[in-house]
N, C-alpha and C positions, 0 to 999 in steps of 0.2 A: 504493502499499499504504499502511495508516495501524496506526501501530505503537501498541501499549498495555502502559503497564510492568506487571509482574508485581505491582510493590509496589501502583498503583493498585488490581488487582484484592486484593488483599490487605484493603487498607485499606476496599471497597467490602462484602465479603463480614462482616468482621468488624462493620460499623455494621448490615446487614442483618439479619444471626445473631441480636443483640439486639433490633432493631426490631419483629423477624415475633413474637419472645416478649414484647415488652411493650405489643403495640397491635394489636389486631384490629381485619381490615379493615372499611373503612365497611358498605359492602353487609351483611358480616356480622353487625354490630353492628345495624343497620338491621332485618334479618329476624328477629332475637331479637324486638327492640319488636313490631315488627310481629304478632310470631307471640303475645305477651301480651297484648295488645290483643284478638283472635280468642279466645285460649284463654275456655273457659266454666268447668274445672276448679278450682277455689280454690287445690288444692295445684299444678298446674301452672304456676299465673298465678305463685303466689310464689317457686318453681322458679326461671321465666325469671328473674324479679325479682332472683334471688341472683345466676345468672350474668351481668347485664347487670350488675349492682355491684358483679361481683367483675374483670369487664374494666373498668369505668370507673377503679377503684381502681390496677388494673394499668397502665393507658392514663397515669392522672396521676401516680404515683410511680415508674412506668420499671421494674416488677417485674416480673416471671414471671405471666402470665395462669395454668399451671398446673405445679404440679410436675413431670413429664416435659416439657422442655424440646424432647424430641424427638431424633430423630437429622436431622442435617442432608439434607435432601435438595435439589439444585443444578440447575438449568434453564438452561442455556447454550444459544443461539444464538449462534452467530460467525460475522458476513460473511465473505466467502469473501476479501474483501482487508484483512484482518485479522490482522495479525502479533504476536503477543505477546514483551515484550522487557523481558531481564534478571529470566529465571527462566523454570522451566517453569509451565503452565499450571496442571496439577494442584497442584503445588506450592504455589503460589500462593493456590487455591481452600482446600486443606487448612491452610494457613497462617490465613486470617481464620475458618475456622471454629475451628480452635484457638485465638487470641486472643479468636475474641466471646464462645466460653464463657466460659475464663478471666476476663477484663475484666467483664463482663455478670453474674458469677455464677450461672451457668445450672449445672445439675446435668447432669453429664458420664455418659451414658448406654450409652458404645459398647462393646464386648466385643470384643476382640482376635482371636480363635477363638472359632467356636459353640457348640462343646464344653467348650473348657477355662474360660472365663467368667472371663478377666482384664480388668480393663477398662484401656483405654486412656490413662484419666485425663485427656484433653482433647477427647472426642468426635470424632475424629478414626477413621477416613477418614469422608469424608461421601461421598450416593451422590448420582454423578454422570452429568447425562446432556447429552449435545452433541447442537445439532442445526446445520449448515451451510447458510446461507443467503446472500443476493444482499446485497452492499452493501460499507460499512466500521465497522457499529455492532455492539456487541458488548453482548447484552441478555442480563443475571443475573436470575433471579428464585430465591430461599430460600425453604423452605419445609422449616422445622423438624416432625416427622412423630411421633408419640407414639405407640403401641405398645399401648395401652387399644381404639384404636380398628383400628391397623394388623394387628391380631392375631386380629378379626373380619374379614376383607376375605377374598374365596374365589376360586378359578378353578374354570373347569368346562370342560371340552371338549364341549359338547355334538353330535349328528348335526345335521344339516342337516335331519332329517325333525322334529327336536322345534320347528324355528321360531322366530316371535314368541311364541306361549305358553309354550315352554319355557325362552326368555329372561326373559318377565314372570317365569313363577314360581322362578327359580335366585335373583332381584334380590329379592322378596319373600322368600321362604325362609331369602336372607341376611340381612337385618335382622331378621325373626323372631329366629334363631337367634343373631341379635348382643344383643337384648334390652338391659340396661341396661351390659352390659360394655362398650359403648362409647365412653358418656357421649351420652345424647341428647340433644338434638336433634342431627344427624345431618346433614351432607352428604356425598351417594351417590354417589361418583363409576363412571363404568358404562364397560367398553370392551366392545365388540362386533367382532369382527371377527380378523382379522391371523394373528398365530400364538401360540405360547404363550408364548411372551416378548412380543411386539407387544402384545398384549392387555391383560396388565397396566402395561403403560407409560403408555398411553393411558385407562384408569381413572384411574389416578392424575393423567395431565395432565390429565384432566376437572374436578380437585377446585381447580386454578388460577382454572379459569373464572367471571368474577365473578355472583353469584349472581344478578344484574337481566338473564342472557346466556340465551337459550333456545340450542336447536342450531338452526343456519339452516336446516337441514331441516326444512320444517312436519311430516313425518313423526315423525321425531325428536324433534321439540319438544315434539307432542302427546305422542308417548310419555313423554317424562319428565314431563310434568303428571299424567298419569295412574298411572305408577308411585308419582308423589310422594301423590297420593289415598290410593291403595292401602296406600301405607307410615304416613299419617297416620292410616289408620282402625282400625289396626293396635290402637291407643289403650295403647303402651307409656308414651307421654309424656314429658316431661323427664325425665332422669336415673331413670324408669322407673318414675316416679309417677303413673302412667296421666295421660291428657289426649291431644289431637288434634295435639301436636303433637310427634313422633316424626324428625321431618326436617324441613328446613329450603329442601332442592334436592335434584334429581335432575339430574344432568347427564352427559349420553351423548356417548361419543367413537365413533367407525367407522373401520374402516379396511377394506381388502380383503381378500379371505378365497378357502382353498382350494374346490372344487367338494365334497371330503370334510369340509371342517369346518364347526365354530357356533363358536369361540374365545367364551367370555363370562367376565369378570371385574368383578367389585364390591369397589371399593375403598372403602371404609368410613372417615369422618373423625367426629371431635368434632364441637360445635360451636364451638370452639377451632381453625377451619382457617388457619390460619397462613401468611402468605406475602407479601414484601415483593421489591421488585424493583427495577431501576436499570439505563437504559442507558447504556454509556459510548460 
């Protein structure tokens, strides 16, 4: 059994929260630069240039790349031979969020009750997803999620008879409805299968995959490419000003489902697809 001190978890979460908000992942930055090179519309090229410049300033000056520093989503893969010592695991994670948002001068955007709307003042609690895996390591990924894009996300319980075309239509429709509101260019996470709750989880988890990676299943890899092409043909473009870069990536994750169901979730992320991870 491997012991990991709760204080170390707090320290790492504090660091990851700040780094995720300051530093755009390399795969996302590279995709933005490539999209700029491929754009034909001058306004789209200029907009992508400003997005890239903004990310570079944030990176060099250690300031948030967006005023919406998100609700902290934390993905945890904990080895079954790991034991957290010196405090509760949830408490350690939330304390790290609390310290990171305070010390990093990040906007606190969480309200304690969804209807009373009183700000908690420290951006807690975070959204924590746990997965138990073999071994004695602990992997933590922090993904601050802004709500300009989150609000444009959708879930639909399709019928099996809706089939592949129904899935395609729902994904494209969701992006069309989002328009400029989700701050394109987007990263589009798609979950297919599971249940009402599972499908939304895998859609969000899909956003954590590197933009350089395709779904390992050749069928879904081709579907990702097809959907990306169709989304970019919508002409919404960077920040909604037109162009061929409405999305940088479509990432699909699937899970077995019931014979009577075909759940589909589309979790939209803006170009600031922020996530940082550590393995302890």
